[in-house]
C-alpha positions as CSV (number, residue, x, y, z in Angstrom):
1,M,-2.3,32.3,77.5
2,V,-4.9,30.0,75.7
3,Q,-3.3,27.3,73.8
4,S,-4.5,26.4,70.4
5,P,-6.0,22.9,69.8
6,A,-3.4,20.6,68.3
7,T,-5.4,19.7,65.3
8,R,-8.3,21.6,63.6
9,P,-11.4,19.5,63.0
10,G,-11.8,18.1,59.5
11,L,-15.4,18.9,57.8
12,L,-16.6,15.4,58.9
13,L,-15.6,15.6,62.4
14,A,-16.9,19.1,62.5
15,L,-20.3,18.3,61.5
16,L,-20.7,15.3,63.8
17,P,-21.8,17.3,67.1
18,I,-24.2,19.1,65.0
19,V,-25.7,16.1,63.4
20,L,-26.3,14.4,66.7
21,T,-27.7,17.6,68.5
22,F,-30.2,17.9,65.6
23,A,-31.0,14.1,65.9
24,V,-31.7,14.6,69.4
25,L,-34.1,17.5,68.7
26,G,-35.8,15.7,66.0
27,V,-36.5,12.9,68.6
28,Q,-38.1,15.4,71.0
29,L,-39.9,17.3,68.7
30,F,-41.3,14.7,66.3
31,I,-40.9,11.5,68.0
32,F,-42.0,12.7,71.8
33,D,-43.8,15.8,70.4
34,D,-42.6,18.1,72.9
35,F,-40.8,21.2,72.1
36,T,-38.3,21.9,75.0
37,P,-35.0,22.1,73.1
38,H,-33.1,22.7,76.0
39,V,-32.0,19.6,77.2
40,P,-31.1,18.5,73.3
41,L,-28.7,21.5,73.1
42,I,-26.9,20.8,76.4
43,I,-26.3,17.3,75.2
44,G,-25.0,19.0,72.0
45,I,-22.5,20.8,74.2
46,A,-21.3,17.8,76.0
47,I,-20.8,16.1,72.5
48,T,-19.2,19.2,71.3
49,A,-17.1,19.6,74.3
50,L,-15.8,15.4,73.6
51,V,-14.7,16.5,70.3
52,G,-12.8,19.3,71.7
53,R,-10.7,16.9,73.9
54,Y,-10.2,15.1,71.3
55,L,-8.7,17.8,69.3
56,G,-6.8,18.7,72.3
57,L,-8.7,21.2,73.9
58,S,-8.7,21.7,77.7
59,W,-12.2,22.1,79.4
60,E,-11.1,25.7,80.7
61,E,-10.4,26.9,77.0
62,M,-13.9,25.4,75.9
63,E,-15.3,26.9,79.0
64,K,-13.7,30.4,78.4
65,G,-15.3,30.2,74.7
66,M,-18.8,29.6,75.9
67,L,-18.5,32.2,78.8
68,H,-17.4,34.7,76.1
69,V,-20.1,34.2,73.5
70,V,-22.8,34.3,76.4
71,S,-21.0,37.8,77.6
72,V,-22.3,39.3,74.1
73,G,-25.7,38.2,74.7
74,L,-26.1,39.4,78.3
75,P,-27.7,42.8,76.9
76,A,-30.5,40.6,75.0
77,V,-31.0,39.0,78.6
78,G,-31.9,42.4,79.9
79,I,-34.3,43.5,77.1
80,L,-36.1,39.9,77.5
81,M,-36.5,40.8,81.3
82,L,-37.9,43.9,80.6
83,V,-40.1,42.7,77.9
84,G,-41.7,40.4,80.5
85,M,-42.4,43.1,83.0
86,I,-43.6,45.4,80.6
87,T,-46.0,42.9,79.7
88,G,-47.4,42.0,82.9
89,L,-47.3,46.1,83.8
90,W,-48.8,47.1,80.6
91,I,-51.7,45.0,81.0
92,A,-52.2,46.1,84.5
93,S,-52.2,49.9,83.5
94,G,-54.8,49.2,81.0
95,T,-52.5,50.2,78.1
96,V,-52.9,46.1,76.3
97,P,-56.4,46.3,76.6
98,T,-56.9,49.9,75.4
99,L,-55.2,48.9,72.3
100,I,-57.4,45.9,72.0
101,Y,-60.7,47.7,72.6
102,Y,-59.7,50.3,70.2
103,G,-58.3,48.0,67.6
104,L,-61.4,46.0,67.8
105,E,-63.4,49.1,67.5
106,L,-61.4,51.2,64.5
107,L,-59.8,48.0,62.4
108,S,-61.5,46.4,59.7
109,P,-61.3,42.5,59.9
110,Q,-60.5,42.7,55.9
111,I,-57.5,44.9,56.8
112,F,-56.5,43.3,60.0
113,L,-53.4,41.5,58.9
114,A,-52.2,44.2,56.4
115,A,-52.6,47.3,59.5
116,A,-50.8,44.5,61.9
117,T,-47.7,44.2,60.1
118,L,-47.4,47.8,59.0
119,L,-48.3,48.9,63.0
120,C,-45.4,46.3,64.0
121,A,-43.1,47.6,61.6
122,L,-43.5,51.3,62.8
123,V,-43.1,50.6,66.2
124,S,-40.1,48.2,65.8
125,V,-38.3,50.9,63.8
126,S,-38.9,53.5,66.1
127,L,-38.0,50.8,69.3
128,G,-34.9,49.7,67.4
129,T,-36.4,45.8,69.1
130,S,-38.4,43.2,67.6
131,W,-38.4,41.2,70.8
132,G,-39.8,44.5,72.6
133,T,-42.4,45.2,69.4
134,V,-43.5,41.6,69.4
135,G,-44.2,41.4,73.5
136,T,-46.0,44.4,73.6
137,V,-47.8,45.9,70.4
138,G,-48.1,42.2,68.8
139,L,-49.5,41.0,72.2
140,A,-52.3,43.7,71.5
141,L,-52.7,42.6,67.7
142,M,-53.0,38.8,69.3
143,G,-55.8,39.8,70.8
144,I,-57.5,42.0,68.2
145,G,-57.2,38.9,65.8
146,A,-59.0,36.6,68.1
147,G,-61.8,39.1,68.3
148,F,-62.2,39.0,64.9
149,G,-62.0,35.4,64.5
150,I,-58.5,35.3,62.7
151,P,-56.5,32.1,63.4
152,P,-53.8,33.2,65.6
153,Y,-51.0,31.9,63.8
154,W,-52.1,34.0,61.0
155,T,-51.7,37.0,63.1
156,A,-48.6,35.8,64.6
157,G,-47.2,35.5,60.9
158,A,-48.4,39.2,60.2
159,V,-46.9,40.6,63.6
160,V,-43.6,38.7,63.0
161,S,-43.2,40.1,59.3
162,G,-43.6,43.7,60.2
163,A,-41.5,43.6,64.0
164,F,-38.5,42.0,62.2
165,F,-38.7,44.2,59.2
166,G,-38.6,47.3,61.4
167,D,-35.5,45.5,63.2
168,K,-33.7,45.0,60.3
169,V,-33.7,48.4,59.0
170,S,-34.0,50.5,62.2
171,P,-30.8,52.5,62.9
172,L,-31.9,52.1,66.9
173,S,-31.5,48.3,66.1
174,D,-28.4,46.2,68.1
175,T,-28.4,43.5,64.8
176,T,-28.4,46.7,62.4
177,N,-25.6,48.3,64.1
178,L,-23.9,44.7,64.4
179,A,-23.6,43.8,60.7
180,P,-22.2,46.9,59.8
181,A,-19.7,46.8,62.6
182,V,-18.6,43.2,61.6
183,T,-18.1,44.2,57.9
184,G,-16.5,47.5,58.6
185,V,-19.0,49.4,56.5
186,N,-21.2,52.5,57.1
187,L,-24.4,52.1,59.2
188,F,-26.4,54.0,56.7
189,D,-24.9,52.9,53.8
190,H,-26.0,49.5,55.1
191,I,-29.6,50.3,55.7
192,R,-29.9,52.2,52.1
193,N,-28.2,48.9,50.6
194,L,-31.3,46.9,52.4
195,M,-34.0,48.7,50.9
196,P,-34.1,46.7,47.4
197,T,-34.6,43.1,49.2
198,T,-36.5,44.7,52.2
199,L,-39.3,46.7,50.4
200,P,-40.4,44.1,47.7
201,S,-40.7,41.5,50.3
202,M,-42.7,43.8,52.7
203,A,-44.8,44.9,49.6
204,I,-45.1,41.2,48.8
205,A,-46.1,40.1,52.1
206,L,-48.9,43.1,52.6
207,V,-50.7,42.0,49.2
208,I,-51.1,38.3,50.9
209,Y,-52.3,39.3,54.1
210,L,-55.1,41.5,52.1
211,M,-56.0,39.1,49.9
212,V,-56.2,36.5,52.8
213,G,-58.0,38.8,54.7
214,Q,-60.5,39.2,52.3
215,G,-60.9,35.7,51.4
216,M,-61.0,34.8,54.9
217,V,-63.6,37.2,56.2
218,G,-65.2,38.3,52.8
219,D,-68.0,40.5,52.7
220,Q,-69.3,39.3,56.0
221,A,-68.9,41.7,59.5
222,A,-66.9,39.4,62.1
223,S,-68.9,38.0,64.5
224,F,-69.9,41.5,66.2
225,E,-71.4,39.2,69.4
226,R,-68.1,38.2,70.2
227,I,-66.4,41.3,69.6
228,S,-68.9,42.8,71.8
229,S,-67.9,40.4,74.8
230,I,-64.5,41.1,74.6
231,T,-64.9,45.1,74.6
232,E,-67.7,44.9,77.1
233,G,-65.5,43.0,79.3
234,L,-62.7,45.3,79.1
235,S,-64.6,48.3,79.5
236,Q,-66.2,46.3,82.7
237,H,-62.5,45.4,84.4
238,F,-60.2,48.3,83.0
239,D,-60.6,51.9,82.9
240,I,-60.1,52.3,79.0
241,T,-59.2,56.0,78.0
242,A,-56.4,57.5,75.7
243,T,-54.3,58.5,78.9
244,S,-53.9,54.5,79.1
245,L,-51.3,54.8,76.3
246,L,-49.2,57.3,77.6
247,P,-46.7,54.3,78.6
248,A,-46.3,53.1,74.6
249,L,-46.0,56.7,73.2
250,V,-43.2,57.6,75.7
251,V,-41.4,54.9,75.0
252,I,-42.0,55.3,71.2
253,A,-40.6,58.9,71.5
254,L,-37.6,58.2,73.7
255,A,-36.8,55.5,71.1
256,V,-37.0,58.1,68.1
257,L,-34.8,60.3,70.2
258,R,-32.3,57.5,70.0
259,F,-32.0,56.8,73.5
260,P,-30.5,53.3,74.5
261,A,-32.8,50.4,74.3
262,L,-32.6,49.3,78.0
263,P,-33.1,52.5,79.6
264,V,-36.1,53.2,77.4
265,L,-37.8,49.6,78.2
266,F,-37.3,50.6,81.8
267,V,-39.1,53.4,81.8
268,G,-41.9,51.6,80.0
269,V,-41.7,49.4,83.1
270,L,-42.1,52.5,85.5
271,L,-44.9,54.2,83.4
272,G,-47.1,50.8,83.2
273,G,-46.6,50.7,87.3
274,V,-47.3,54.4,88.0
275,M,-50.7,54.0,85.3
276,A,-51.7,50.6,87.1
277,F,-51.1,52.6,90.3
278,L,-52.9,55.9,89.3
279,Q,-55.7,54.8,87.0
280,Q,-56.4,51.4,87.6
281,G,-56.3,51.7,91.3
282,E,-54.0,48.6,91.5
283,S,-51.5,48.2,95.0
284,I,-47.8,48.7,95.2
285,S,-48.0,45.0,96.4
286,T,-50.0,43.9,93.0
287,L,-47.4,45.7,90.9
288,F,-44.4,43.9,92.1
289,T,-46.5,40.7,91.5
290,F,-47.4,41.5,87.9
291,A,-43.8,42.4,87.1
292,F,-42.5,39.0,88.4
293,S,-45.4,36.3,88.0
294,G,-47.3,38.3,85.4
295,Y,-50.6,39.7,85.4
296,S,-53.6,37.5,86.5
297,I,-57.6,38.4,86.2
298,E,-61.0,36.0,85.5
299,T,-63.3,38.1,83.9
300,G,-65.8,35.4,83.1
301,V,-64.6,36.0,79.2
302,A,-62.7,33.1,77.9
303,E,-60.9,35.1,75.2
304,I,-60.1,37.7,77.7
305,D,-58.7,35.6,80.2
306,G,-56.6,33.8,77.8
307,L,-55.4,37.1,76.3
308,L,-54.5,38.8,79.8
309,N,-53.3,36.3,82.2
310,R,-49.6,36.5,81.1
311,G,-46.2,38.5,81.2
312,G,-44.1,39.2,84.2
313,L,-40.2,38.2,84.6
314,Q,-40.9,34.7,85.4
315,S,-42.8,34.1,82.1
316,M,-39.3,34.8,80.2
317,T,-37.2,32.1,81.8
318,W,-38.1,29.5,79.5
319,V,-36.4,31.9,76.8
320,I,-33.6,33.2,79.0
321,T,-32.7,29.9,80.0
322,L,-32.8,28.6,76.1
323,L,-30.8,31.8,75.0
324,L,-28.1,31.0,77.4
325,I,-27.9,27.5,76.4
326,A,-27.7,28.4,72.8
327,L,-25.2,30.9,73.3
328,S,-23.2,28.6,74.9
329,F,-23.5,25.7,72.2
330,G,-22.4,28.2,69.7
331,G,-19.5,29.4,71.9
332,I,-18.2,26.1,72.3
333,L,-18.5,25.0,68.2
334,E,-16.6,28.2,67.9
335,R,-14.0,27.6,69.9
336,T,-13.4,24.0,68.9
337,G,-13.2,25.2,65.3
338,C,-16.4,23.3,64.1
339,M,-17.8,26.3,63.0
340,H,-14.5,27.4,61.0
341,A,-14.1,24.3,59.6
342,I,-17.8,24.1,58.1
343,I,-17.6,27.7,56.5
344,S,-14.1,27.4,55.4
345,A,-15.2,24.4,53.4
346,I,-18.0,26.3,51.7
347,V,-15.6,29.2,51.1
348,R,-13.0,27.1,49.3
349,R,-16.1,25.9,46.6
350,V,-17.3,30.0,46.0
351,R,-16.5,30.6,42.1
352,S,-19.0,33.3,41.3
353,F,-20.5,36.1,43.1
354,G,-24.0,34.7,43.2
355,G,-22.3,31.8,44.4
356,L,-20.7,34.0,47.2
357,Q,-23.6,36.1,48.3
358,T,-26.0,32.8,48.4
359,S,-23.2,31.0,50.7
360,A,-22.8,34.2,53.1
361,I,-26.9,34.0,53.5
362,A,-26.8,30.0,53.8
363,S,-24.2,30.5,56.3
364,S,-26.0,32.9,58.3
365,I,-29.0,30.8,58.3
366,S,-27.1,27.4,59.0
367,T,-25.6,29.1,62.2
368,N,-29.2,30.7,63.2
369,L,-30.4,26.7,63.1
370,V,-27.2,25.1,64.8
371,A,-26.4,27.8,67.3
372,G,-29.8,29.0,67.9
373,D,-28.3,32.6,68.1
374,P,-28.9,35.7,65.4
375,Y,-25.6,37.5,66.9
376,L,-23.4,34.6,66.3
377,S,-24.9,33.9,63.0
378,I,-24.1,37.5,62.1
379,T,-20.8,37.8,63.5
380,L,-19.4,34.3,62.3
381,T,-20.3,35.1,58.8
382,G,-19.1,38.4,58.9
383,R,-16.3,37.6,60.1
384,M,-15.3,34.4,58.1
385,F,-16.4,35.6,54.2
386,G,-15.1,39.2,54.7
387,P,-11.5,37.9,53.0
388,V,-13.5,36.7,50.2
389,Y,-15.6,39.6,49.2
390,R,-12.6,41.9,49.0
391,G,-10.5,39.5,46.9
392,K,-13.5,39.5,44.4
393,G,-13.5,43.1,44.3
394,Y,-17.2,43.7,45.9
395,S,-18.4,45.9,48.5
396,L,-18.8,44.6,51.7
397,L,-22.3,46.0,52.0
398,N,-23.3,43.0,50.0
399,L,-22.1,40.7,52.9
400,S,-23.7,43.2,55.4
401,R,-26.9,42.6,53.9
402,A,-26.4,38.9,53.5
403,T,-25.9,38.9,57.1
404,E,-29.2,40.4,58.0
405,E,-31.2,38.3,55.8
406,G,-29.9,35.2,57.1
407,G,-29.5,36.0,60.5
408,T,-32.2,38.8,61.7
409,L,-35.1,37.5,59.4
410,I,-34.6,34.0,59.6
411,S,-34.0,34.0,63.6
412,P,-37.7,34.3,64.3
413,L,-38.5,31.4,62.1
414,I,-36.2,28.9,64.2
415,P,-38.3,27.4,67.0
416,W,-35.0,27.3,69.1
417,N,-33.5,30.3,68.2
418,A,-33.5,33.2,70.7
419,G,-35.8,34.9,68.1
420,G,-38.1,32.4,67.8
421,A,-38.7,31.2,71.5
422,V,-39.3,34.8,72.1
423,V,-42.1,35.0,69.6
424,I,-43.4,31.6,70.8
425,T,-43.4,32.8,74.5
426,A,-44.4,36.7,74.1
427,L,-47.2,35.8,71.7
428,G,-48.5,32.9,73.6
429,L,-48.4,30.3,70.9
430,N,-47.2,27.7,73.6
431,S,-45.4,25.4,71.2
432,G,-44.8,22.7,73.8
433,A,-48.4,22.0,74.5
434,G,-49.9,23.1,71.5
435,G,-47.6,20.7,69.0
436,L,-46.8,21.2,65.5
437,E,-49.7,23.6,64.7
438,S,-48.4,26.5,67.2
439,L,-45.9,26.8,64.5
440,M,-47.6,27.2,61.8
441,Y,-46.7,31.1,62.2
442,I,-43.2,30.1,60.6
443,P,-44.4,29.8,57.1
444,L,-47.0,32.7,57.4
445,A,-44.0,35.2,58.2
446,F,-43.7,36.1,54.6
447,A,-41.7,39.2,55.0
448,C,-39.0,37.1,56.9
449,W,-38.2,34.6,54.2
450,I,-39.1,35.9,50.9
451,S,-36.1,39.0,51.6
452,P,-33.6,36.0,51.4
453,L,-34.8,34.7,48.2
454,I,-34.7,38.3,46.7
455,G,-31.5,38.8,47.7
456,V,-30.5,35.4,46.3
457,T,-32.0,36.0,42.7
458,Y,-30.4,39.3,42.7
459,A,-27.2,38.0,43.1
460,W,-27.0,35.5,40.3
461,L,-29.0,38.4,38.2
462,G,-26.2,40.9,39.1
463,W,-28.7,43.4,40.5
464,F,-28.3,45.3,43.4
465,S,-24.8,43.9,43.8
466,P,-22.3,46.8,44.2
467,R,-18.8,46.3,43.4
468,A,-16.3,48.0,45.7
469,S,-15.9,51.6,45.4
470,E,-11.9,53.1,44.9
471,S,-12.3,54.7,48.3
472,E,-13.6,51.4,49.7
473,V,-10.7,49.4,48.5
474,A,-8.2,52.3,49.8
475,Q,-9.5,51.6,53.2
476,W,-9.2,47.9,53.4
477,H,-5.6,48.8,52.6
478,A,-5.4,51.4,55.1
479,N,-6.9,49.6,57.7
480,G,-4.8,46.1,56.8
481,E,-7.7,44.1,56.1
482,E,-7.3,40.9,54.7
483,I,-8.0,40.4,50.9
484,M,-7.8,37.0,49.6
485,D,-5.7,36.3,46.3
486,F,-7.6,34.2,43.7
487,N,-4.6,34.1,41.4
488,V,-2.1,32.4,43.6
489,S,-1.3,28.7,42.3
490,S,-3.7,27.0,45.0
491,Q,-7.1,28.7,45.5
492,S,-7.9,25.9,48.3
493,D,-4.6,27.0,50.8
494,A,-5.6,30.7,49.9
495,A,-9.1,30.4,51.1
496,V,-8.0,28.4,54.2
497,R,-5.6,31.4,54.8
498,G,-8.0,33.9,54.5
499,A,-10.5,32.3,56.4
500,D,-8.2,31.5,59.4
501,V,-6.9,35.4,59.4
502,A,-10.7,36.4,59.4
503,T,-11.4,34.2,62.5
504,R,-8.9,36.4,64.4
505,M,-10.1,39.6,63.1
506,P,-11.6,41.6,66.1
């Protein structure tokens, strides 16, 4: 039986390992100009472990806490592995080159950013995975944007806006299913309740991308010489035909039919290999190499070589190791009670619904920042804030939306988060070598950060903030859910008790 710590950390002690870890991260990024957060996060685990020992926890207890959270994230590791393999094989099969070729031939530079956002949104809704969309269609769009002479961080911002918008509202998405599962609301009610913030933020992002496209390119055509060199180079080295798109079309079709993400992506791996063998003439031995080490080609055209020499299972080791370390850090923070103490301190100060909704979104964002994992940010926030929403009589649909806005959408904007690491790796932004310029996509992913701002505004205005229905309240009582009593003599004590129960909820 796992023994509880002798004492719970106070707020200052709970903040100590987080502040020290951020300090080490700051030195690594801003002083050494090197974004490799792995070692700073490992140091953070060690610091948190010292806090745990001070509180009376054994190493075995803390290790179990880390392994529990890591186990929750293992499906994401599987997706990352398959995305790496798909990237290498879809380049070899001609799928990605064909998408780039047709994109350069058909898309107008002026509308490219808006079109890229819409395309990624549609694919992400169909696939249910922002990571898979970024690593496949997003990669192709980076090539098209390069052909149009659009800075890569603008293209990356548009790709991220579309991909994570789709992930947020897709019924196939793991995070879209996780948020209502944690808060106890219906999946499709949850998706409908996302629309008042999601659609306006997406519309604003599209308008900005259209305006930027017009201003960046204007009435002048893109460099036809540059585009011609890319399209000619692609046609010389690949068989550019519509049949090359078969792997992408099959994967999207299977996702629409609601097959699970991992088997669907593996089908994409197999089809990519088959098409590379049959249509592009690659040998079976090279297919294994492409799947593991990534695709490699020398065309003599710098833009093509820079875009297509990537992918493979090995290319994902950076982000997979970061994900495992970040999950371990989040797990030990949860097990030592540090995350509990911080969120409980926030809950005790909540007075209005606007403050409650803002706190839930901010807590989700903070967990994303500290733990580096969107799943943990959704789970912790949903578990800790549930009793408070029930006590104030507000529908938990508000909470499920808050966890998605602070969890799913903010994840790709944090470089050391699993989502941000996927974006940087899959799109070839090479943050470690490119310095801070490679992170310029973050403020340009407008749909991701505008949506939480709209959500906070709604909460303070009382718009799209449903109260709990009679049936929802009845369900709380039937299920024995904790409902915080704000009429007791000590609100702080009630808040702590409610938070304690929330952490014990399955």
